[in-house]
C-alpha positions as CSV (number, residue, x, y, z in Angstrom):
1,M,4.7,-32.8,3.9
2,E,6.8,-30.4,4.9
3,Q,5.4,-26.8,4.6
4,R,6.5,-23.9,2.7
5,K,8.4,-21.3,4.8
6,I,6.0,-18.4,3.3
7,Q,2.2,-19.4,3.4
8,A,0.4,-15.8,2.7
9,V,1.3,-12.8,1.0
10,L,0.2,-9.6,2.0
11,F,-0.6,-6.7,-1.0
12,D,0.1,-3.0,-0.2
13,M,-2.2,-1.3,-2.8
14,D,-1.3,1.7,-3.9
15,G,2.3,2.3,-5.8
16,L,2.1,-1.2,-5.6
17,M,-0.8,-2.8,-7.2
18,F,-2.0,0.3,-9.1
19,D,-0.3,3.4,-10.7
20,T,-2.3,5.7,-8.4
21,E,0.3,7.8,-6.3
22,K,1.1,9.9,-9.4
23,I,-2.7,10.9,-9.1
24,Y,-2.9,11.1,-5.6
25,M,0.2,13.2,-5.5
26,D,-0.9,15.6,-8.7
27,A,-4.4,16.2,-6.9
28,W,-2.9,17.0,-3.3
29,K,-0.3,19.4,-5.8
30,R,-4.0,21.0,-7.8
31,T,-5.7,21.1,-4.4
32,G,-2.8,23.4,-2.7
33,E,-3.1,25.3,-6.0
34,L,-6.5,26.1,-5.5
35,L,-6.4,26.3,-1.6
36,N,-3.3,28.7,-1.6
37,I,-1.8,26.2,0.7
38,P,2.0,25.7,0.1
39,I,1.7,21.6,-0.1
40,G,5.3,20.1,-1.0
41,D,7.3,17.1,-0.7
42,E,7.6,17.9,2.9
43,F,4.1,16.2,3.2
44,L,3.6,13.9,0.0
45,I,6.8,11.8,0.9
46,P,6.3,11.1,4.1
47,S,2.4,10.9,4.1
48,R,3.1,7.7,1.7
49,G,1.7,4.4,3.5
50,M,-0.5,6.1,6.3
51,I,-3.6,5.9,7.4
52,R,-5.8,9.4,6.9
53,A,-5.6,10.2,11.3
54,D,-1.7,10.6,11.0
55,S,-1.4,12.4,7.5
56,R,-4.1,14.5,9.2
57,Q,-1.9,15.6,11.7
58,L,1.3,15.8,9.9
59,F,-1.0,18.2,7.3
60,E,-2.2,20.2,10.2
61,R,1.5,20.2,12.1
62,L,3.0,21.7,8.5
63,Y,0.0,23.6,7.0
64,H,-2.1,25.2,10.0
65,P,-5.3,25.0,7.1
66,D,-8.1,27.5,7.8
67,M,-10.2,24.8,6.8
68,S,-10.5,21.9,8.6
69,Y,-8.8,18.8,7.2
70,E,-11.6,16.4,5.6
71,E,-13.1,19.2,3.8
72,I,-9.1,19.8,2.3
73,I,-9.5,16.0,1.6
74,N,-13.1,16.3,-0.1
75,V,-11.3,18.9,-2.7
76,R,-8.5,16.6,-3.5
77,Q,-10.8,13.4,-4.0
78,Q,-12.5,15.7,-6.6
79,F,-9.1,15.7,-8.8
80,V,-8.9,11.9,-7.6
81,E,-12.0,10.6,-9.1
82,K,-11.9,12.7,-12.3
83,E,-8.3,10.8,-13.0
84,F,-9.8,7.7,-11.9
85,E,-13.0,7.7,-13.9
86,K,-10.3,7.5,-17.0
87,G,-9.1,4.2,-15.7
88,V,-6.5,2.6,-13.0
89,E,-3.5,1.1,-14.8
90,C,-2.2,-2.3,-12.9
91,K,2.0,-2.6,-11.8
92,T,3.7,-4.9,-14.5
93,G,2.9,-8.5,-13.2
94,L,0.3,-7.7,-10.5
95,K,-2.1,-10.2,-13.1
96,E,0.4,-12.7,-13.3
97,L,1.7,-12.6,-9.6
98,L,-2.2,-13.1,-8.5
99,I,-2.9,-15.6,-10.2
100,Y,0.0,-17.6,-9.5
101,L,-0.6,-17.4,-6.1
102,K,-4.2,-18.7,-6.4
103,K,-3.0,-21.4,-8.2
104,E,-0.3,-22.1,-5.8
105,R,-2.7,-21.9,-3.2
106,Y,-1.2,-19.3,-1.1
107,A,-3.3,-17.0,1.4
108,I,-4.1,-13.4,-0.3
109,A,-4.9,-10.6,1.9
110,L,-5.0,-7.2,0.9
111,A,-2.9,-4.9,3.5
112,T,-3.1,-0.8,2.9
113,S,-4.0,2.3,4.6
114,T,-6.3,3.4,1.9
115,P,-9.9,3.6,3.8
116,R,-12.8,0.6,2.9
117,E,-14.6,1.7,0.7
118,R,-12.2,3.5,-2.0
119,A,-10.3,0.3,-1.8
120,I,-13.3,-1.9,-2.9
121,K,-13.8,0.6,-5.7
122,L,-10.4,0.2,-6.8
123,L,-10.2,-3.7,-6.8
124,Q,-13.8,-3.7,-8.7
125,Q,-12.4,-1.5,-11.4
126,T,-9.4,-3.6,-11.9
127,K,-11.1,-6.8,-11.3
128,T,-8.6,-7.6,-8.4
129,E,-11.0,-8.2,-6.1
130,E,-12.0,-11.7,-6.6
131,Y,-7.8,-12.9,-5.8
132,F,-8.0,-11.3,-1.8
133,D,-9.3,-13.4,0.9
134,A,-9.1,-10.9,3.4
135,L,-9.1,-7.1,3.2
136,V,-7.6,-5.0,6.1
137,C,-7.7,-1.4,5.5
138,G,-7.0,2.1,6.9
139,D,-10.2,3.2,8.5
140,M,-9.8,-0.6,10.7
141,V,-6.7,-0.3,12.5
142,Q,-6.1,2.5,15.1
143,K,-2.5,2.5,14.2
144,G,-1.4,2.8,10.9
145,K,2.0,2.1,8.7
146,P,4.8,2.5,10.6
147,E,3.2,0.6,12.9
148,P,2.9,-3.6,11.9
149,D,-0.7,-3.4,12.8
150,I,-2.3,-3.6,9.7
151,F,-0.1,-6.4,8.6
152,L,-0.7,-8.2,12.3
153,R,-4.1,-7.6,11.5
154,A,-3.9,-9.4,7.8
155,A,-1.9,-12.1,9.0
156,K,-4.5,-12.7,11.6
157,E,-7.8,-12.7,9.5
158,V,-6.0,-15.2,6.6
159,K,-4.8,-17.3,9.8
160,K,-1.0,-17.7,9.0
161,E,1.8,-16.8,11.7
162,P,3.5,-13.6,10.8
163,V,6.5,-14.9,9.8
164,H,5.0,-17.3,7.6
165,C,4.2,-14.1,5.6
166,L,5.5,-12.2,2.9
167,V,4.9,-8.3,2.5
168,L,5.0,-6.4,-0.8
169,E,5.2,-2.7,-0.5
170,D,6.6,0.1,-2.3
171,S,7.1,2.8,0.5
172,K,9.2,2.8,3.8
173,N,6.3,3.6,5.5
174,G,5.0,0.3,5.3
175,I,8.2,-1.5,4.9
176,M,8.7,-0.4,8.7
177,A,5.4,-1.7,9.3
178,G,6.0,-5.2,7.7
179,K,9.5,-5.4,9.6
180,R,7.6,-5.1,12.8
181,A,5.5,-7.4,12.2
182,G,7.7,-9.9,12.0
183,C,7.1,-10.6,8.1
184,K,9.5,-11.1,5.1
185,V,9.3,-7.7,2.9
186,I,10.0,-7.5,-0.7
187,M,10.4,-3.6,-2.2
188,I,9.1,-3.0,-5.7
189,P,9.8,0.8,-5.7
190,D,7.2,3.3,-7.2
191,L,8.1,6.9,-7.0
192,I,10.7,6.4,-4.2
193,P,13.8,5.0,-5.0
194,A,15.6,2.5,-2.2
195,T,18.3,4.1,-0.1
196,K,20.8,2.2,1.6
197,E,18.3,2.6,4.4
198,I,15.7,0.7,3.2
199,E,17.4,-1.8,1.2
200,E,19.3,-3.4,4.4
201,M,15.8,-3.3,6.1
202,V,14.2,-5.6,3.0
203,D,14.7,-9.5,2.1
204,A,14.3,-8.3,-1.2
205,R,13.9,-5.7,-3.7
206,F,12.8,-6.1,-7.5
207,D,11.6,-4.0,-10.5
208,T,8.1,-5.7,-10.5
209,L,5.8,-7.9,-9.2
210,F,6.5,-10.4,-12.0
211,Q,9.6,-11.4,-10.1
212,V,8.4,-12.3,-6.7
213,I,7.5,-15.6,-8.3
214,P,10.7,-17.1,-9.1
215,W,11.6,-15.6,-5.4
216,L,8.6,-17.7,-4.0
217,Q,9.8,-20.5,-6.1
218,E,13.7,-20.4,-4.3
219,E,11.8,-19.9,-1.1
220,S,9.3,-23.1,-1.6
């Protein structure tokens, strides 16, 4: 029996699986107002998909804060947690896609820049943890997106070659990481629309995760 081209699906999390990017951006803005730091798009847009070490470097270069980045993150996290307590919404088609992938025996991995503790909490809160065969988070790699390390490790964790993996992403940093890893990449835009540059990088762009199912069926 011939093996199918795509054998594993590697999921980004924030903005792709869950509608959390708006929460994070609003929390950053409220933190900036509270601490009198002019946090704007020059940080919020390029930092999407970054691991904490990289976002810290960008933040400190832009704003030269008096407080440590960890202290600032703690302030921001208080705003985030208040919103998370209200519940986190899954993106359209997420559950249907996960059920389909499990039924068809694809390997499924999380490949997120989010720290592991927070990622697990979100997976448990949304009852999606059981679908994943492996979790690779931002505090488990030295180099974050747009470097390919997270996706290369995720592919290794599920014992698949990157060429047989599909990356699902919503950010430019994540898309670049997926392509550099040698994976197929599909973009599901969230807050930032697809640019011409991004359109030329990805293998497909869809409005919802549900549309990934017929794409996979055609690729089989």
